[in-house]
N, CA, C and O atoms as a CHARMM CRD file, in Angstrom:
* protein
*
  380
    1    1 UNK  N    -10.51400  -0.10200  13.96000 PROA 1      0.00000
    2    1 UNK  CA   -10.95600   1.26100  14.11800 PROA 1      0.00000
    3    1 UNK  C    -11.78600   1.63100  12.89500 PROA 1      0.00000
    4    1 UNK  O    -11.25300   1.71000  11.78800 PROA 1      0.00000
    5    2 UNK  N    -13.06300   1.85400  13.07800 PROA 2      0.00000
    6    2 UNK  CA   -13.95700   2.18200  11.97300 PROA 2      0.00000
    7    2 UNK  C    -13.85300   3.66800  11.65100 PROA 2      0.00000
    8    2 UNK  O    -13.81800   4.51300  12.54500 PROA 2      0.00000
    9    3 UNK  N    -13.80600   3.95800  10.39500 PROA 3      0.00000
   10    3 UNK  CA   -13.74500   5.34800   9.95700 PROA 3      0.00000
   11    3 UNK  C    -15.13000   5.80000   9.54700 PROA 3      0.00000
   12    3 UNK  O    -15.96600   5.00400   9.11800 PROA 3      0.00000
   13    4 UNK  N    -15.35200   7.09000   9.68800 PROA 4      0.00000
   14    4 UNK  CA   -16.61600   7.65800   9.24300 PROA 4      0.00000
   15    4 UNK  C    -16.64300   7.66500   7.71700 PROA 4      0.00000
   16    4 UNK  O    -15.64000   8.00600   7.09200 PROA 4      0.00000
   17    5 UNK  N    -17.76800   7.29500   7.10600 PROA 5      0.00000
   18    5 UNK  CA   -17.83000   7.30400   5.64100 PROA 5      0.00000
   19    5 UNK  C    -17.78200   8.73000   5.09600 PROA 5      0.00000
   20    5 UNK  O    -18.28400   9.66600   5.71700 PROA 5      0.00000
   21    6 UNK  N    -17.18000   8.87000   3.94400 PROA 6      0.00000
   22    6 UNK  CA   -17.14100  10.15900   3.25000 PROA 6      0.00000
   23    6 UNK  C    -18.31700  10.17000   2.28200 PROA 6      0.00000
   24    6 UNK  O    -18.40100   9.33100   1.38500 PROA 6      0.00000
   25    7 UNK  N    -19.21000  11.11100   2.46600 PROA 7      0.00000
   26    7 UNK  CA   -20.36700  11.20400   1.58600 PROA 7      0.00000
   27    7 UNK  C    -20.07100  12.24400   0.51500 PROA 7      0.00000
   28    7 UNK  O    -19.76200  13.39700   0.81600 PROA 7      0.00000
   29    8 UNK  N    -20.16900  11.82200  -0.72700 PROA 8      0.00000
   30    8 UNK  CA   -19.89700  12.71900  -1.84200 PROA 8      0.00000
   31    8 UNK  C    -21.20600  13.30600  -2.33000 PROA 8      0.00000
   32    8 UNK  O    -22.11600  12.57600  -2.72100 PROA 8      0.00000
   33    9 UNK  N    -21.29800  14.61600  -2.30600 PROA 9      0.00000
   34    9 UNK  CA   -22.52200  15.26500  -2.75100 PROA 9      0.00000
   35    9 UNK  C    -22.37200  15.83800  -4.15400 PROA 9      0.00000
   36    9 UNK  O    -23.23700  16.57900  -4.62300 PROA 9      0.00000
   37   10 UNK  N    -21.28800  15.49900  -4.81600 PROA 10     0.00000
   38   10 UNK  CA   -21.07000  15.98100  -6.17600 PROA 10     0.00000
   39   10 UNK  C    -21.92500  15.19200  -7.14900 PROA 10     0.00000
   40   10 UNK  O    -22.62700  14.26100  -6.75300 PROA 10     0.00000
   41   11 UNK  N    -21.86800  15.55400  -8.39600 PROA 11     0.00000
   42   11 UNK  CA   -22.58400  14.83900  -9.44400 PROA 11     0.00000
   43   11 UNK  C    -22.13400  13.38200  -9.46700 PROA 11     0.00000
   44   11 UNK  O    -20.97300  13.08200  -9.18900 PROA 11     0.00000
   45   12 UNK  N    -23.03000  12.50200  -9.78900 PROA 12     0.00000
   46   12 UNK  CA   -22.73300  11.07600  -9.84400 PROA 12     0.00000
   47   12 UNK  C    -21.76500  10.77900 -10.97200 PROA 12     0.00000
   48   12 UNK  O    -21.91600  11.27100 -12.09000 PROA 12     0.00000
   49   13 UNK  N    -20.77000   9.96600 -10.66000 PROA 13     0.00000
   50   13 UNK  CA   -19.79800   9.51600 -11.65900 PROA 13     0.00000
   51   13 UNK  C    -20.17000   8.09300 -12.04600 PROA 13     0.00000
   52   13 UNK  O    -20.64700   7.32400 -11.21100 PROA 13     0.00000
   53   14 UNK  N    -19.95900   7.74800 -13.28300 PROA 14     0.00000
   54   14 UNK  CA   -20.27300   6.40000 -13.74900 PROA 14     0.00000
   55   14 UNK  C    -19.09000   5.84400 -14.52100 PROA 14     0.00000
   56   14 UNK  O    -18.51200   6.52200 -15.37200 PROA 14     0.00000
   57   15 UNK  N    -18.73300   4.59400 -14.21400 PROA 15     0.00000
   58   15 UNK  CA   -17.66100   3.92000 -14.93200 PROA 15     0.00000
   59   15 UNK  C    -18.15600   2.56300 -15.38400 PROA 15     0.00000
   60   15 UNK  O    -19.20700   2.09200 -14.94800 PROA 15     0.00000
   61   16 UNK  N    -17.39900   1.94900 -16.25000 PROA 16     0.00000
   62   16 UNK  CA   -17.78300   0.66700 -16.83700 PROA 16     0.00000
   63   16 UNK  C    -16.82800  -0.42000 -16.34100 PROA 16     0.00000
   64   16 UNK  O    -15.62300  -0.19000 -16.23700 PROA 16     0.00000
   65   17 UNK  N    -17.36000  -1.58800 -16.03800 PROA 17     0.00000
   66   17 UNK  CA   -16.55000  -2.72000 -15.62900 PROA 17     0.00000
   67   17 UNK  C    -16.03000  -3.40500 -16.89000 PROA 17     0.00000
   68   17 UNK  O    -16.80300  -3.71800 -17.79500 PROA 17     0.00000
   69   18 UNK  N    -14.71100  -3.63600 -16.94900 PROA 18     0.00000
   70   18 UNK  CA   -14.13000  -4.28100 -18.12900 PROA 18     0.00000
   71   18 UNK  C    -14.42700  -5.77700 -18.10500 PROA 18     0.00000
   72   18 UNK  O    -14.94500  -6.30100 -17.11900 PROA 18     0.00000
   73   19 UNK  N    -14.09600  -6.45200 -19.19400 PROA 19     0.00000
   74   19 UNK  CA   -14.32600  -7.89500 -19.25500 PROA 19     0.00000
   75   19 UNK  C    -13.43300  -8.65200 -18.27600 PROA 19     0.00000
   76   19 UNK  O    -13.68000  -9.82600 -18.00000 PROA 19     0.00000
   77   20 UNK  N    -12.41000  -8.00400 -17.75500 PROA 20     0.00000
   78   20 UNK  CA   -11.53300  -8.60700 -16.74400 PROA 20     0.00000
   79   20 UNK  C    -11.93000  -8.19300 -15.32900 PROA 20     0.00000
   80   20 UNK  O    -11.22100  -8.51200 -14.37500 PROA 20     0.00000
   81   21 UNK  N    -13.05800  -7.48300 -15.17700 PROA 21     0.00000
   82   21 UNK  CA   -13.54100  -7.07000 -13.86700 PROA 21     0.00000
   83   21 UNK  C    -12.88400  -5.82200 -13.33500 PROA 21     0.00000
   84   21 UNK  O    -13.01300  -5.51900 -12.14800 PROA 21     0.00000
   85   22 UNK  N    -12.18400  -5.08700 -14.17600 PROA 22     0.00000
   86   22 UNK  CA   -11.47600  -3.88800 -13.73400 PROA 22     0.00000
   87   22 UNK  C    -12.35600  -2.65200 -13.90200 PROA 22     0.00000
   88   22 UNK  O    -13.15700  -2.56200 -14.83200 PROA 22     0.00000
   89   23 UNK  N    -12.18600  -1.70000 -12.97700 PROA 23     0.00000
   90   23 UNK  CA   -12.93500  -0.45100 -13.00200 PROA 23     0.00000
   91   23 UNK  C    -11.94700   0.69100 -12.82900 PROA 23     0.00000
   92   23 UNK  O    -11.03700   0.60000 -12.00600 PROA 23     0.00000
   93   24 UNK  N    -12.11100   1.75500 -13.58500 PROA 24     0.00000
   94   24 UNK  CA   -11.28300   2.94500 -13.43100 PROA 24     0.00000
   95   24 UNK  C    -11.98400   3.91000 -12.48800 PROA 24     0.00000
   96   24 UNK  O    -13.15800   4.22800 -12.67200 PROA 24     0.00000
   97   25 UNK  N    -11.25600   4.37300 -11.47600 PROA 25     0.00000
   98   25 UNK  CA   -11.80600   5.38000 -10.57600 PROA 25     0.00000
   99   25 UNK  C    -11.63200   6.73400 -11.26000 PROA 25     0.00000
  100   25 UNK  O    -10.51200   7.09300 -11.62300 PROA 25     0.00000
  101   26 UNK  N    -12.69600   7.48000 -11.44200 PROA 26     0.00000
  102   26 UNK  CA   -12.57800   8.78000 -12.11600 PROA 26     0.00000
  103   26 UNK  C    -11.54700   9.67900 -11.43600 PROA 26     0.00000
  104   26 UNK  O    -11.43700   9.69800 -10.21000 PROA 26     0.00000
  105   27 UNK  N    -10.79700  10.42200 -12.24400 PROA 27     0.00000
  106   27 UNK  CA    -9.72600  11.28000 -11.73600 PROA 27     0.00000
  107   27 UNK  C    -10.22800  12.27100 -10.70000 PROA 27     0.00000
  108   27 UNK  O     -9.52900  12.55200  -9.72700 PROA 27     0.00000
  109   28 UNK  N    -11.42500  12.80500 -10.89300 PROA 28     0.00000
  110   28 UNK  CA   -11.95500  13.77800  -9.92700 PROA 28     0.00000
  111   28 UNK  C    -12.13900  13.13900  -8.55400 PROA 28     0.00000
  112   28 UNK  O    -11.88900  13.78500  -7.53600 PROA 28     0.00000
  113   29 UNK  N    -12.56900  11.88600  -8.51100 PROA 29     0.00000
  114   29 UNK  CA   -12.72300  11.18200  -7.22900 PROA 29     0.00000
  115   29 UNK  C    -11.36500  10.82900  -6.63300 PROA 29     0.00000
  116   29 UNK  O    -11.17400  10.93100  -5.42100 PROA 29     0.00000
  117   30 UNK  N    -10.41500  10.41300  -7.48200 PROA 30     0.00000
  118   30 UNK  CA    -9.07000  10.09500  -6.97800 PROA 30     0.00000
  119   30 UNK  C     -8.43600  11.31600  -6.32300 PROA 30     0.00000
  120   30 UNK  O     -7.81300  11.20800  -5.26700 PROA 30     0.00000
  121   31 UNK  N     -8.59800  12.47600  -6.95400 PROA 31     0.00000
  122   31 UNK  CA    -8.04000  13.70800  -6.38300 PROA 31     0.00000
  123   31 UNK  C     -8.75500  14.07800  -5.08600 PROA 31     0.00000
  124   31 UNK  O     -8.10900  14.38900  -4.08600 PROA 31     0.00000
  125   32 UNK  N    -10.07300  14.04600  -5.10400 PROA 32     0.00000
  126   32 UNK  CA   -10.86000  14.46400  -3.93400 PROA 32     0.00000
  127   32 UNK  C    -10.62700  13.54200  -2.74200 PROA 32     0.00000
  128   32 UNK  O    -10.59400  14.00800  -1.60300 PROA 32     0.00000
  129   33 UNK  N    -10.46500  12.24800  -2.98400 PROA 33     0.00000
  130   33 UNK  CA   -10.27600  11.28000  -1.91100 PROA 33     0.00000
  131   33 UNK  C     -8.81100  10.96000  -1.65400 PROA 33     0.00000
  132   33 UNK  O     -8.49100  10.13300  -0.80000 PROA 33     0.00000
  133   34 UNK  N     -7.91600  11.62000  -2.40000 PROA 34     0.00000
  134   34 UNK  CA    -6.46700  11.42800  -2.24700 PROA 34     0.00000
  135   34 UNK  C     -6.08100   9.95800  -2.43800 PROA 34     0.00000
  136   34 UNK  O     -5.32100   9.40500  -1.64400 PROA 34     0.00000
  137   35 UNK  N     -6.60000   9.33900  -3.47900 PROA 35     0.00000
  138   35 UNK  CA    -6.26300   7.95700  -3.80600 PROA 35     0.00000
  139   35 UNK  C     -5.07700   7.98400  -4.75600 PROA 35     0.00000
  140   35 UNK  O     -5.11700   8.63500  -5.80000 PROA 35     0.00000
  141   36 UNK  N     -4.01600   7.26500  -4.38100 PROA 36     0.00000
  142   36 UNK  CA    -2.80600   7.22900  -5.19000 PROA 36     0.00000
  143   36 UNK  C     -2.45400   5.80100  -5.57500 PROA 36     0.00000
  144   36 UNK  O     -2.98100   4.84400  -5.00800 PROA 36     0.00000
  145   37 UNK  N     -1.56200   5.66800  -6.54000 PROA 37     0.00000
  146   37 UNK  CA    -1.09100   4.35100  -6.96100 PROA 37     0.00000
  147   37 UNK  C     -0.55800   3.60000  -5.75900 PROA 37     0.00000
  148   37 UNK  O      0.17200   4.16700  -4.94600 PROA 37     0.00000
  149   38 UNK  N     -0.91000   2.34300  -5.63900 PROA 38     0.00000
  150   38 UNK  CA    -0.47700   1.51300  -4.52200 PROA 38     0.00000
  151   38 UNK  C     -1.50700   1.41800  -3.41400 PROA 38     0.00000
  152   38 UNK  O     -1.48000   0.46500  -2.63500 PROA 38     0.00000
  153   39 UNK  N     -2.42200   2.38800  -3.32100 PROA 39     0.00000
  154   39 UNK  CA    -3.48900   2.30400  -2.33200 PROA 39     0.00000
  155   39 UNK  C     -4.39600   1.13200  -2.69900 PROA 39     0.00000
  156   39 UNK  O     -4.49900   0.75500  -3.86600 PROA 39     0.00000
  157   40 UNK  N     -5.04400   0.56600  -1.69900 PROA 40     0.00000
  158   40 UNK  CA    -5.96300  -0.54400  -1.93900 PROA 40     0.00000
  159   40 UNK  C     -7.38000  -0.10700  -1.61700 PROA 40     0.00000
  160   40 UNK  O     -7.59200   0.83400  -0.85300 PROA 40     0.00000
  161   41 UNK  N     -8.34000  -0.79000  -2.20000 PROA 41     0.00000
  162   41 UNK  CA    -9.74700  -0.54500  -1.91100 PROA 41     0.00000
  163   41 UNK  C    -10.31600  -1.78600  -1.25800 PROA 41     0.00000
  164   41 UNK  O    -10.13600  -2.89600  -1.75800 PROA 41     0.00000
  165   42 UNK  N    -11.00300  -1.60200  -0.14000 PROA 42     0.00000
  166   42 UNK  CA   -11.64300  -2.70800   0.56800 PROA 42     0.00000
  167   42 UNK  C    -13.14800  -2.60000   0.32500 PROA 42     0.00000
  168   42 UNK  O    -13.77000  -1.60500   0.69900 PROA 42     0.00000
  169   43 UNK  N    -13.72500  -3.61500  -0.29700 PROA 43     0.00000
  170   43 UNK  CA   -15.12600  -3.62800  -0.70500 PROA 43     0.00000
  171   43 UNK  C    -15.96300  -4.36600   0.33100 PROA 43     0.00000
  172   43 UNK  O    -15.52800  -5.38400   0.86800 PROA 43     0.00000
  173   44 UNK  N    -17.17900  -3.85300   0.61800 PROA 44     0.00000
  174   44 UNK  CA   -18.07400  -4.49200   1.56800 PROA 44     0.00000
  175   44 UNK  C    -19.51600  -4.26800   1.13400 PROA 44     0.00000
  176   44 UNK  O    -19.85600  -3.22300   0.58000 PROA 44     0.00000
  177   45 UNK  N    -20.35000  -5.25600   1.39200 PROA 45     0.00000
  178   45 UNK  CA   -21.78300  -5.15400   1.10000 PROA 45     0.00000
  179   45 UNK  C    -22.52500  -5.42600   2.39700 PROA 45     0.00000
  180   45 UNK  O    -22.26800  -6.43200   3.05900 PROA 45     0.00000
  181   46 UNK  N    -23.45100  -4.53300   2.76900 PROA 46     0.00000
  182   46 UNK  CA   -24.22000  -4.76300   3.99300 PROA 46     0.00000
  183   46 UNK  C    -25.45400  -5.61300   3.70800 PROA 46     0.00000
  184   46 UNK  O    -25.66200  -6.05900   2.58000 PROA 46     0.00000
  185   47 UNK  N    -26.27300  -5.83600   4.74400 PROA 47     0.00000
  186   47 UNK  CA   -27.44800  -6.70500   4.62300 PROA 47     0.00000
  187   47 UNK  C    -28.45800  -6.20200   3.59300 PROA 47     0.00000
  188   47 UNK  O    -29.18200  -6.99400   2.99000 PROA 47     0.00000
  189   48 UNK  N    -28.50200  -4.88300   3.39300 PROA 48     0.00000
  190   48 UNK  CA   -29.44500  -4.31000   2.42100 PROA 48     0.00000
  191   48 UNK  C    -28.89500  -4.32100   0.99900 PROA 48     0.00000
  192   48 UNK  O    -29.59500  -3.94500   0.05900 PROA 48     0.00000
  193   49 UNK  N    -27.64200  -4.75100   0.83700 PROA 49     0.00000
  194   49 UNK  CA   -27.03700  -4.79100  -0.48800 PROA 49     0.00000
  195   49 UNK  C    -26.32700  -3.51000  -0.87600 PROA 49     0.00000
  196   49 UNK  O    -25.96500  -3.32800  -2.03900 PROA 49     0.00000
  197   50 UNK  N    -26.12100  -2.61400   0.09100 PROA 50     0.00000
  198   50 UNK  CA   -25.42000  -1.36000  -0.18600 PROA 50     0.00000
  199   50 UNK  C    -23.92100  -1.61700  -0.21200 PROA 50     0.00000
  200   50 UNK  O    -23.36100  -2.18700   0.72400 PROA 50     0.00000
  201   51 UNK  N    -23.28400  -1.19600  -1.28400 PROA 51     0.00000
  202   51 UNK  CA   -21.84600  -1.36400  -1.46100 PROA 51     0.00000
  203   51 UNK  C    -21.11100  -0.20000  -0.82400 PROA 51     0.00000
  204   51 UNK  O    -21.47600   0.95700  -1.03300 PROA 51     0.00000
  205   52 UNK  N    -20.07600  -0.50000  -0.04700 PROA 52     0.00000
  206   52 UNK  CA   -19.20700   0.55000   0.47300 PROA 52     0.00000
  207   52 UNK  C    -17.77100   0.17800   0.12600 PROA 52     0.00000
  208   52 UNK  O    -17.42300  -0.99700   0.00800 PROA 52     0.00000
  209   53 UNK  N    -16.95200   1.20700  -0.03300 PROA 53     0.00000
  210   53 UNK  CA   -15.55300   1.01400  -0.39800 PROA 53     0.00000
  211   53 UNK  C    -14.71300   1.82400   0.58100 PROA 53     0.00000
  212   53 UNK  O    -14.94600   3.01700   0.77300 PROA 53     0.00000
  213   54 UNK  N    -13.72300   1.16100   1.20400 PROA 54     0.00000
  214   54 UNK  CA   -12.80800   1.82700   2.12000 PROA 54     0.00000
  215   54 UNK  C    -11.44300   1.93600   1.44300 PROA 54     0.00000
  216   54 UNK  O    -10.97700   0.98200   0.82100 PROA 54     0.00000
  217   55 UNK  N    -10.81200   3.08400   1.56400 PROA 55     0.00000
  218   55 UNK  CA    -9.47500   3.29700   1.01200 PROA 55     0.00000
  219   55 UNK  C     -8.45700   2.84800   2.04900 PROA 55     0.00000
  220   55 UNK  O     -8.47800   3.30600   3.19100 PROA 55     0.00000
  221   56 UNK  N     -7.56700   1.95000   1.64500 PROA 56     0.00000
  222   56 UNK  CA    -6.50900   1.46500   2.52100 PROA 56     0.00000
  223   56 UNK  C     -5.21100   2.00300   1.94700 PROA 56     0.00000
  224   56 UNK  O     -4.73400   1.52400   0.91800 PROA 56     0.00000
  225   57 UNK  N     -4.64700   2.98500   2.60000 PROA 57     0.00000
  226   57 UNK  CA    -3.44600   3.65400   2.09600 PROA 57     0.00000
  227   57 UNK  C     -2.23900   2.73100   2.21300 PROA 57     0.00000
  228   57 UNK  O     -1.98800   2.15700   3.27300 PROA 57     0.00000
  229   58 UNK  N     -1.49100   2.59100   1.11900 PROA 58     0.00000
  230   58 UNK  CA    -0.32500   1.70000   1.06300 PROA 58     0.00000
  231   58 UNK  C      0.86100   2.43100   0.45100 PROA 58     0.00000
  232   58 UNK  O      1.56200   1.85900  -0.38400 PROA 58     0.00000
  233   59 UNK  N      1.10100   3.65000   0.83400 PROA 59     0.00000
  234   59 UNK  CA     2.11500   4.45800   0.15900 PROA 59     0.00000
  235   59 UNK  C      3.51800   4.27700   0.68700 PROA 59     0.00000
  236   59 UNK  O      4.48100   4.42800  -0.06500 PROA 59     0.00000
  237   60 UNK  N      3.65900   3.95900   1.95000 PROA 60     0.00000
  238   60 UNK  CA     4.97600   3.99600   2.55400 PROA 60     0.00000
  239   60 UNK  C      5.46500   2.62400   2.97900 PROA 60     0.00000
  240   60 UNK  O      6.41600   2.53000   3.75600 PROA 60     0.00000
  241   61 UNK  N      4.85900   1.58200   2.50500 PROA 61     0.00000
  242   61 UNK  CA     5.25200   0.23100   2.88200 PROA 61     0.00000
  243   61 UNK  C      4.37000  -0.29800   3.99100 PROA 61     0.00000
  244   61 UNK  O      3.84700   0.46100   4.80700 PROA 61     0.00000
  245   62 UNK  N      4.21500  -1.56500   4.01100 PROA 62     0.00000
  246   62 UNK  CA     3.29200  -2.19500   4.94500 PROA 62     0.00000
  247   62 UNK  C      3.71200  -2.03000   6.39900 PROA 62     0.00000
  248   62 UNK  O      2.84700  -2.01600   7.27500 PROA 62     0.00000
  249   63 UNK  N      5.00800  -1.90500   6.69300 PROA 63     0.00000
  250   63 UNK  CA     5.46500  -1.87900   8.06900 PROA 63     0.00000
  251   63 UNK  C      6.09500  -0.55300   8.46500 PROA 63     0.00000
  252   63 UNK  O      6.78600  -0.48300   9.48200 PROA 63     0.00000
  253   64 UNK  N      5.87800   0.47900   7.70200 PROA 64     0.00000
  254   64 UNK  CA     6.50100   1.77500   7.95800 PROA 64     0.00000
  255   64 UNK  C      6.13500   2.31700   9.33900 PROA 64     0.00000
  256   64 UNK  O      6.99200   2.87800  10.02000 PROA 64     0.00000
  257   65 UNK  N      4.88500   2.16200   9.76400 PROA 65     0.00000
  258   65 UNK  CA     4.46700   2.72300  11.04000 PROA 65     0.00000
  259   65 UNK  C      4.48300   1.69000  12.16300 PROA 65     0.00000
  260   65 UNK  O      3.88000   1.90900  13.21400 PROA 65     0.00000
  261   66 UNK  N      5.16200   0.57800  11.95200 PROA 66     0.00000
  262   66 UNK  CA     5.22200  -0.48800  12.94600 PROA 66     0.00000
  263   66 UNK  C      6.18600  -0.10100  14.05300 PROA 66     0.00000
  264   66 UNK  O      7.39300  -0.01300  13.82700 PROA 66     0.00000
  265   67 UNK  N      5.65300   0.13200  15.26000 PROA 67     0.00000
  266   67 UNK  CA     6.53100   0.46800  16.37300 PROA 67     0.00000
  267   67 UNK  C      6.79800  -0.74000  17.26300 PROA 67     0.00000
  268   67 UNK  O      7.35500  -0.59800  18.35200 PROA 67     0.00000
  269   68 UNK  N      6.40800  -1.92000  16.81200 PROA 68     0.00000
  270   68 UNK  CA     6.62800  -3.15100  17.56600 PROA 68     0.00000
  271   68 UNK  C      7.74300  -3.96900  16.94200 PROA 68     0.00000
  272   68 UNK  O      7.62000  -5.18600  16.80400 PROA 68     0.00000
  273   69 UNK  N      8.81200  -3.32200  16.57200 PROA 69     0.00000
  274   69 UNK  CA     9.91800  -3.99700  15.90400 PROA 69     0.00000
  275   69 UNK  C     10.63700  -4.94600  16.85900 PROA 69     0.00000
  276   69 UNK  O     10.93600  -4.58500  17.99700 PROA 69     0.00000
  277   70 UNK  N     10.90600  -6.14300  16.39500 PROA 70     0.00000
  278   70 UNK  CA    11.60800  -7.14000  17.21000 PROA 70     0.00000
  279   70 UNK  C     13.10200  -6.86800  17.15500 PROA 70     0.00000
  280   70 UNK  O     13.63200  -6.55000  16.09100 PROA 70     0.00000
  281   71 UNK  N     13.79200  -6.98700  18.28900 PROA 71     0.00000
  282   71 UNK  CA    15.24000  -6.79300  18.28000 PROA 71     0.00000
  283   71 UNK  C     15.91000  -7.88900  17.46300 PROA 71     0.00000
  284   71 UNK  O     15.57900  -9.06600  17.60500 PROA 71     0.00000
  285   72 UNK  N     16.84400  -7.50600  16.61700 PROA 72     0.00000
  286   72 UNK  CA    17.52500  -8.45800  15.73800 PROA 72     0.00000
  287   72 UNK  C     18.93800  -8.74300  16.22100 PROA 72     0.00000
  288   72 UNK  O     19.63400  -9.55600  15.61200 PROA 72     0.00000
  289   73 UNK  N     19.38400  -8.10200  17.29400 PROA 73     0.00000
  290   73 UNK  CA    20.73000  -8.30500  17.79400 PROA 73     0.00000
  291   73 UNK  C     21.72800  -7.44800  17.05100 PROA 73     0.00000
  292   73 UNK  O     21.45700  -6.99800  15.93800 PROA 73     0.00000
  293   74 UNK  N     22.87100  -7.22000  17.64800 PROA 74     0.00000
  294   74 UNK  CA    23.90100  -6.40700  17.00000 PROA 74     0.00000
  295   74 UNK  C     23.53200  -4.93800  17.03900 PROA 74     0.00000
  296   74 UNK  O     22.51200  -4.55200  17.61100 PROA 74     0.00000
  297   75 UNK  N     24.37500  -4.12500  16.42300 PROA 75     0.00000
  298   75 UNK  CA    24.15100  -2.68500  16.43200 PROA 75     0.00000
  299   75 UNK  C     23.54100  -2.17300  15.13100 PROA 75     0.00000
  300   75 UNK  O     23.35800  -0.96700  14.96400 PROA 75     0.00000
  301   76 UNK  N     23.22600  -3.08100  14.21200 PROA 76     0.00000
  302   76 UNK  CA    22.63600  -2.67900  12.94400 PROA 76     0.00000
  303   76 UNK  C     23.64100  -2.17600  11.94400 PROA 76     0.00000
  304   76 UNK  O     23.26600  -1.80300  10.83200 PROA 76     0.00000
  305   77 UNK  N     24.91400  -2.15500  12.30500 PROA 77     0.00000
  306   77 UNK  CA    25.94700  -1.65300  11.40800 PROA 77     0.00000
  307   77 UNK  C     26.71400  -2.77800  10.72100 PROA 77     0.00000
  308   77 UNK  O     27.58700  -2.52700   9.88900 PROA 77     0.00000
  309   78 UNK  N     26.38600  -4.00700  11.07100 PROA 78     0.00000
  310   78 UNK  CA    27.07600  -5.14800  10.48500 PROA 78     0.00000
  311   78 UNK  C     26.64100  -5.34500   9.03500 PROA 78     0.00000
  312   78 UNK  O     25.49200  -5.08500   8.67500 PROA 78     0.00000
  313   79 UNK  N     27.57200  -5.80600   8.21800 PROA 79     0.00000
  314   79 UNK  CA    27.24000  -6.15300   6.84300 PROA 79     0.00000
  315   79 UNK  C     27.67600  -7.57600   6.58600 PROA 79     0.00000
  316   79 UNK  O     28.59400  -8.07900   7.23300 PROA 79     0.00000
  317   80 UNK  N     27.03300  -8.21300   5.66300 PROA 80     0.00000
  318   80 UNK  CA    27.36400  -9.58500   5.32400 PROA 80     0.00000
  319   80 UNK  C     27.43200  -9.72200   3.81200 PROA 80     0.00000
  320   80 UNK  O     26.59700  -9.17700   3.09000 PROA 80     0.00000
  321   81 UNK  N     28.40600 -10.43500   3.35300 PROA 81     0.00000
  322   81 UNK  CA    28.58900 -10.67600   1.92300 PROA 81     0.00000
  323   81 UNK  C     28.04100 -12.05700   1.60800 PROA 81     0.00000
  324   81 UNK  O     28.69100 -13.06900   1.87000 PROA 81     0.00000
  325   82 UNK  N     26.84400 -12.09200   1.04600 PROA 82     0.00000
  326   82 UNK  CA    26.20500 -13.36600   0.74700 PROA 82     0.00000
  327   82 UNK  C     26.77300 -14.02700  -0.49900 PROA 82     0.00000
  328   82 UNK  O     26.39400 -15.15300  -0.82200 PROA 82     0.00000
  329   83 UNK  N     27.67500 -13.35100  -1.20600 PROA 83     0.00000
  330   83 UNK  CA    28.29500 -13.94300  -2.38600 PROA 83     0.00000
  331   83 UNK  C     29.46900 -14.83000  -2.00800 PROA 83     0.00000
  332   83 UNK  O     30.03100 -15.50400  -2.87100 PROA 83     0.00000
  333   84 UNK  N     29.85100 -14.84500  -0.73300 PROA 84     0.00000
  334   84 UNK  CA    30.93100 -15.70500  -0.28000 PROA 84     0.00000
  335   84 UNK  C     32.30100 -15.07500  -0.35800 PROA 84     0.00000
  336   84 UNK  O     33.30700 -15.77900  -0.26600 PROA 84     0.00000
  337   85 UNK  N     32.36900 -13.76100  -0.52600 PROA 85     0.00000
  338   85 UNK  CA    33.66300 -13.10000  -0.66100 PROA 85     0.00000
  339   85 UNK  C     34.21700 -12.55800   0.64600 PROA 85     0.00000
  340   85 UNK  O     35.28200 -11.94100   0.64200 PROA 85     0.00000
  341   86 UNK  N     33.52500 -12.77000   1.77500 PROA 86     0.00000
  342   86 UNK  CA    34.00300 -12.23900   3.04900 PROA 86     0.00000
  343   86 UNK  C     35.37900 -12.76800   3.43000 PROA 86     0.00000
  344   86 UNK  O     36.18800 -12.04600   4.01200 PROA 86     0.00000
  345   87 UNK  N     35.63800 -14.01600   3.10400 PROA 87     0.00000
  346   87 UNK  CA    36.88900 -14.65300   3.51000 PROA 87     0.00000
  347   87 UNK  C     38.03800 -14.37900   2.53300 PROA 87     0.00000
  348   87 UNK  O     39.18300 -14.71500   2.83700 PROA 87     0.00000
  349   88 UNK  N     37.76400 -13.78000   1.37200 PROA 88     0.00000
  350   88 UNK  CA    38.78900 -13.52700   0.34500 PROA 88     0.00000
  351   88 UNK  C     39.48200 -12.20000   0.65100 PROA 88     0.00000
  352   88 UNK  O     38.86700 -11.14600   0.48600 PROA 88     0.00000
  353   89 UNK  N     40.74500 -12.21500   1.09300 PROA 89     0.00000
  354   89 UNK  CA    41.42300 -10.96000   1.45900 PROA 89     0.00000
  355   89 UNK  C     41.71400 -10.06600   0.25300 PROA 89     0.00000
  356   89 UNK  O     41.99600  -8.88200   0.44200 PROA 89     0.00000
  357   90 UNK  N     41.65800 -10.57500  -0.96100 PROA 90     0.00000
  358   90 UNK  CA    41.92300  -9.74200  -2.13800 PROA 90     0.00000
  359   90 UNK  C     40.65900  -9.06200  -2.66900 PROA 90     0.00000
  360   90 UNK  O     40.73500  -8.18100  -3.52500 PROA 90     0.00000
  361   91 UNK  N     39.50900  -9.47200  -2.16200 PROA 91     0.00000
  362   91 UNK  CA    38.24700  -8.91300  -2.65700 PROA 91     0.00000
  363   91 UNK  C     37.98300  -7.54700  -2.02600 PROA 91     0.00000
  364   91 UNK  O     38.12100  -7.38500  -0.81300 PROA 91     0.00000
  365   92 UNK  N     37.60000  -6.55900  -2.85300 PROA 92     0.00000
  366   92 UNK  CA    37.15500  -5.26700  -2.35300 PROA 92     0.00000
  367   92 UNK  C     35.81300  -4.95700  -2.99800 PROA 92     0.00000
  368   92 UNK  O     35.53400  -5.39300  -4.11500 PROA 92     0.00000
  369   93 UNK  N     34.98500  -4.20100  -2.28400 PROA 93     0.00000
  370   93 UNK  CA    33.68000  -3.83900  -2.82900 PROA 93     0.00000
  371   93 UNK  C     33.78400  -2.62300  -3.74600 PROA 93     0.00000
  372   93 UNK  O     32.81500  -2.27900  -4.42200 PROA 93     0.00000
  373   94 UNK  N     34.93700  -1.97400  -3.77800 PROA 94     0.00000
  374   94 UNK  CA    35.13200  -0.82200  -4.64900 PROA 94     0.00000
  375   94 UNK  C     35.44300  -1.30500  -6.05600 PROA 94     0.00000
  376   94 UNK  O     36.52200  -1.83000  -6.32800 PROA 94     0.00000
  377   95 UNK  N     34.48900  -1.12000  -6.93000 PROA 95     0.00000
  378   95 UNK  CA    34.70200  -1.59100  -8.30200 PROA 95     0.00000
  379   95 UNK  C     34.62300  -0.44300  -9.27700 PROA 95     0.00000
  380   95 UNK  O     34.77600  -0.64500 -10.48100 PROA 95     0.00000
């Protein structure tokens, strides 16, 4: 699903590329475009050499909106003790 590009008519912002290839997005653009920590940027160059950047929101986990969940069996209320204490009748989880 292609999104319509957001055209910014504000004053041009300029940043510098670090020696490690990192760029800081100016705070005014982060606020205006609602870019938060964890979001990703998808970079693309067209045939004319025009760079475009798409914001890929990653705030709530990769599968948060997944409605195609596979059934795992059981009622979801089961618990398992991977430390091997399930069979020990003297073991309690209350510590």
